[in-house]
C-alpha positions in Angstrom: -4.7 -21.8 -10.1 -5.9 -18.4 -12.7 -7.0 -16.8 -9.2 -3.5 -17.3 -8.4 -2.4 -15.1 -11.2 -5.2 -12.7 -11.8 -4.2 -11.3 -8.3 -0.8 -11.8 -8.8 -1.0 -9.2 -11.7 -3.5 -7.1 -9.6 -0.4 -6.9 -6.7 1.8 -5.3 -10.4 -0.3 -2.5 -11.4 1.2 1.1 -10.8 -1.0 1.7 -7.6 -0.1 -1.1 -6.2 3.6 -1.0 -6.3 3.7 2.6 -5.5 1.6 1.5 -2.1 4.4 -1.6 -1.5 6.8 0.8 -2.2 5.7 3.8 -0.5 5.1 1.4 2.4 9.2 0.1 2.2 10.2 3.1 2.0 8.6 5.0 5.6 9.5 2.0 7.6 12.3 1.9 6.6 12.9 5.8 7.8 11.0 5.1 10.7 13.6 2.3 11.8 16.6 4.8 11.2 14.8 6.8 13.4 14.7 9.6 10.1 10.8 10.1 11.0 8.4 9.3 14.5 7.0 6.4 14.5 3.1 9.1 14.6 4.8 9.7 11.1 5.1 6.4 9.9 1.7 5.3 11.2 0.3 8.9 9.6 1.1 8.1 6.1 0.5 4.2 6.5 -3.2 4.4 7.4 -3.9 6.9 4.5 -1.5 5.7 2.1 -4.0 2.1 2.9 -7.3 3.6 3.5 -6.9 4.6 0.3 -5.8 1.8 -1.6 -8.0 -0.2 0.3 -10.9 2.0 -0.6 -10.4 2.8 -4.4 -10.2 -1.4 -4.3 -13.9 -1.6 -2.7 -15.2 0.9 -4.8 -14.5 -1.1 -7.7 -15.7 -4.2 -6.6 -19.0 -2.6 -5.9 -19.4 -0.7 -10.0 
C-alpha cells in the first residue's frame, strides 16, 4: 500500500503532469487532424524519452 501511495505521489509531480497534459493535447490535435500523426509521434517520442531518461538518471544516482 505504501508503494502505491509513493508512486501516486510521484505521478503528481509537475514534470509528470506536464508530460501527461502535453501528451493529451497532442493526441487530441492529432485526432482532430490539426497536426499529422508523424508530428504527434515526433513530439511524443521526445517528451517520453526526456521524461523516462531523467527518471532513469535519478535511479542510477
